C-alpha positions in Angstrom: -78.1 -74.8 1.8 -75.0 -72.8 1.1 -72.3 -72.3 3.7 -72.4 -68.9 5.4 -69.3 -67.5 3.6 -70.7 -68.6 0.2 -74.1 -67.1 0.9 -72.4 -63.9 1.9 -70.4 -63.8 -1.4 -73.5 -64.6 -3.4 -75.4 -61.8 -1.7 -72.6 -59.2 -2.3 -72.3 -60.3 -6.0 -76.1 -60.3 -6.4 -76.5 -56.8 -4.9 -73.7 -55.3 -7.0 -75.0 -57.0 -10.1 -78.5 -55.5 -9.5 -76.9 -52.0 -9.2 -74.9 -52.6 -12.4 -78.0 -53.7 -14.3 -79.9 -50.6 -13.1 -77.0 -48.4 -14.3 -77.0 -50.3 -17.6 -80.7 -49.7 -18.2 -80.3 -46.0 -17.4 -77.4 -45.7 -19.8 -79.4 -47.4 -22.5 -82.3 -45.2 -22.0 -80.1 -42.1 -22.2 -78.3 -43.5 -25.3 -75.0 -43.5 -23.5 -73.5 -46.6 -25.0 -70.0 -46.1 -23.6 -71.4 -46.5 -20.1 -73.6 -49.4 -21.3 -70.4 -51.2 -22.5 -68.7 -50.6 -19.1 -71.7 -52.2 -17.4 -71.6 -55.2 -19.6 -67.9 -55.5 -19.1 -68.4 -55.3 -15.3 -71.0 -58.1 -15.3 -68.6 -60.2 -17.4 -65.8 -59.6 -14.9 -68.1 -60.6 -12.1 -68.2 -64.0 -13.8 -64.4 -64.5 -13.6 -64.3 -65.7 -9.9 -67.2 -68.1 -10.7 -65.2 -69.5 -13.7 -62.1 -69.9 -11.6 -64.0 -71.7 -8.8 -66.1 -74.0 -11.0 -63.9 -74.7 -14.0 -60.4 -74.5 -12.6 -61.2 -76.0 -9.2 -59.5 -73.1 -7.4 -61.2 -72.0 -4.2 -61.0 -68.2 -3.7 -61.1 -67.2 0.0 -64.3 -65.2 0.9 -62.3 -62.1 1.8 -60.4 -62.2 -1.5 -63.5 -62.8 -3.6 -65.4 -60.1 -1.9 -62.6 -57.6 -2.5 -62.4 -58.6 -6.1 -66.1 -57.8 -6.7 -65.9 -54.5 -4.8 -62.7 -53.6 -6.7 -64.3 -54.2 -10.1 -67.4 -52.2 -9.1 -65.3 -49.4 -7.6 -63.1 -49.2 -10.8 -65.7 -49.4 -13.5 -69.0 -48.2 -12.1 -67.9 -45.7 -9.4 -64.7 -44.7 -11.0 -65.5 -44.5 -14.7 -69.3 -43.9 -14.8 -69.8 -41.9 -11.6 -66.5 -40.0 -12.2 -65.0 -40.9 -8.8 -61.5 -40.8 -10.4 -61.9 -37.0 -10.8 -64.4 -36.2 -8.0 -62.7 -38.0 -5.1 -59.0 -37.4 -4.5 -56.7 -40.5 -4.4 -59.5 -42.8 -5.6 -57.3 -44.0 -8.5 -54.3 -44.3 -6.1 -56.3 -46.4 -3.7 -57.4 -48.8 -6.4 -53.9 -49.2 -7.8 -52.5 -49.9 -4.4 -55.2 -52.5 -3.8 -54.4 -54.0 -7.3 -50.8 -54.4 -6.4 -51.7 -56.2 -3.2 -54.2 -58.5 -4.9 -52.0 -59.3 -7.9 -49.2 -60.2 -5.5 -51.6 -62.5 -3.6 -52.6 -64.2 -6.9 -49.1 -64.5 -8.1 -48.0 -65.9 -4.8 -50.8 -68.5 -4.9 -50.0 -69.6 -8.4 -46.3 -70.3 -7.6 -47.1 -71.8 -4.2 -49.5 -74.3 -5.8 -46.7 -75.8 -7.9 -44.2 -75.5 -5.1 -46.3 -77.8 -3.0 -46.9 -80.3 -5.8 -45.1 -83.7 -5.7 -44.7 -83.5 -9.5 -42.0 -80.8 -9.1 -38.7 -81.7 -7.4 -37.5 -78.2 -7.0 -38.4 -76.7 -3.6 -38.6 -72.9 -3.8 -37.7 -70.9 -0.7 -40.1 -68.5 1.0 -38.0 -65.6 -0.1 -38.1 -66.7 -3.8 -41.9 -67.1 -3.6 -42.2 -63.6 -2.2 -39.9 -62.2 -5.0 -41.9 -64.0 -7.7 -45.2 -62.7 -6.2 -43.8 -59.2 -6.2 -42.6 -59.5 -9.8 -45.9 -60.9 -11.0 -47.8 -58.0 -9.4 -45.4 -55.4 -10.9 -45.7 -57.0 -14.4 -49.5 -56.9 -14.3 -49.2 -53.2 -13.2 -46.9 -52.4 -16.1 -49.1 -54.2 -18.6 -52.1 -52.2 -17.4 -50.2 -49.0 -17.9 -49.4 -50.1 -21.5 -53.1 -50.7 -22.0 -53.9 -47.2 -20.7 -51.3 -45.6 -22.9 -52.6 -47.5 -26.0 -56.2 -46.5 -25.2 -55.3 -42.9 -24.8 -53.2 -42.9 -28.0 -55.5 -44.8 -30.4 -59.0 -44.5 -28.8 -58.7 -40.8 -27.6 -59.5 -41.7 -24.0 -57.9 -40.2 -20.9 -57.1 -43.2 -18.8 -53.7 -41.7 -17.9 -55.0 -38.7 -16.1 -53.3 -35.4 -16.6 -51.5 -33.4 -13.9 -50.8 -29.7 -13.6 -47.1 -28.7 -13.5 -46.0 -25.2 -12.4 -42.3 -25.7 -12.7 -39.8 -27.6 -14.8 -36.4 -29.0 -13.9 -34.4 -29.8 -17.0 -30.9 -29.6 -18.4 -32.4 -28.7 -21.7 -32.6 -25.0 -20.6 -29.0 -24.8 -19.4 -27.6 -21.8 -21.3 -24.1 -23.4 -21.6 -25.4 -26.8 -22.8 -24.0 -28.4 -19.7 -25.5 -31.4 -17.9 -26.6 -29.1 -15.1 -30.3 -28.8 -14.1 -32.0 -25.5 -14.6 -35.1 -24.8 -12.5 -37.7 -22.9 -14.5 -40.9 -21.6 -12.8 -43.8 -21.3 -15.2 -45.1 -17.8 -14.7 -47.0 -17.3 -17.9 -48.5 -19.7 -20.4 -51.0 -18.8 -23.2 -52.6 -21.7 -25.1 -55.1 -20.8 -27.9 -55.4 -17.3 -26.5 -56.2 -18.6 -23.0 -54.1 -17.9 -19.9 -53.5 -21.3 -18.4 -51.6 -20.0 -15.4 -54.7 -18.0 -14.3 -57.2 -20.7 -15.1 -55.3 -24.0 -14.3 -52.3 -22.9 -12.4 -49.7 -24.4 -14.7 -48.8 -26.6 -17.7 -50.5 -30.0 -18.4 -48.3 -33.1 -18.0 -49.9 -35.8 -20.2 -49.9 -39.1 -18.3 -46.3 -39.4 -17.1 -46.8 -38.4 -13.5 -50.0 -40.4 -13.3 -48.3 -43.5 -14.7 -45.3 -43.3 -12.3 -47.6 -42.6 -9.3 -49.7 -45.7 -10.2 -46.6 -47.9 -10.5 -45.3 -46.6 -7.2 -48.4 -47.4 -5.2 -48.6 -50.8 -7.1 -45.1 -51.3 -5.8 -46.2 -50.6 -2.3 -49.1 -53.0 -2.4 -47.0 -55.7 -3.9 -44.2 -55.3 -1.3 -46.8 -55.4 1.6 -48.3 -58.7 0.5 -44.9 -60.2 -0.5 -43.7 -59.7 3.0 -46.9 -61.1 4.4 -46.6 -64.1 2.1 -43.0 -64.7 3.1 -43.9 -65.1 6.7 -47.0 -67.1 5.8 -44.8 -69.7 4.0 -42.2 -69.6 6.8 -44.9 -70.6 9.3 -46.5 -72.9 6.6 -50.0 -71.5 6.6 -50.5 -70.5 10.2 -51.0 -66.8 9.3 -54.8 -66.2 9.3 -54.5 -62.8 7.5 -52.5 -64.1 4.6 -54.6 -67.2 4.2 -57.7 -64.9 3.7 -56.2 -63.7 0.4 -54.4 -66.8 -1.0 -56.4 -69.1 -3.3 -56.3 -72.8 -2.8 -56.5 -75.7 -5.3 -59.6 -77.8 -4.6 -59.0 -80.2 -7.6 -55.3 -80.4 -8.3 -55.5 -82.0 -11.8 -52.7 -84.4 -11.0 -50.8 -82.0 -8.9 -50.8 -84.0 -5.7 -49.9 -81.8 -2.8 -46.9 -82.5 -0.6 -47.6 -83.4 2.9 
């Protein structure tokens, strides 16, 4: 018999996989191959925690593994296929904040594993571990924004969602050419014969605001976990909340842990 936590994880993964398979069949029947690809990608991503557990010998805490499955499902199936990114306000913001938190946890665990190994003589301080976890999370966030930009540029997608802008603050419009900001309120805008002010309320910003917003909330998530991880190391594993999100090495592959 499986332990209770493992049965719970298997149940959650199984239920979500069944839903994804159903969505995939529906997408295939409708000839929507973009959605079908997303379903296949989702099922592939569901296998990543299994690979980490069985092949790398890294034990993912139940809470972390459950959140990973839900995160993948929320991003690909609910967000992309069911259009939650556009239907539900702050859906994308919530996921990017959670991503910052999770990536900080993973980055923290990777460094902490080596920090506790007897093969490495350098002992990293809790503050340095927290800084590395933060930097790891932010790097992953930036790389993801690079991917979104590349997809929008070369694949004609809209991963970097557009925002409506009704005013512009720029030195470009300074009549004297000075480095002094001019505040311009957009009161009229006609594009292809259509009044965008009446229909949309302003001008379309293509991706910049969305990218900066995503990085800011990623920053918040990374900072939150980095602080939690800092106190976790200071107390050497006594924090129950942090330990629920930090992977542990089950087979150290020669990295004998310090006592």
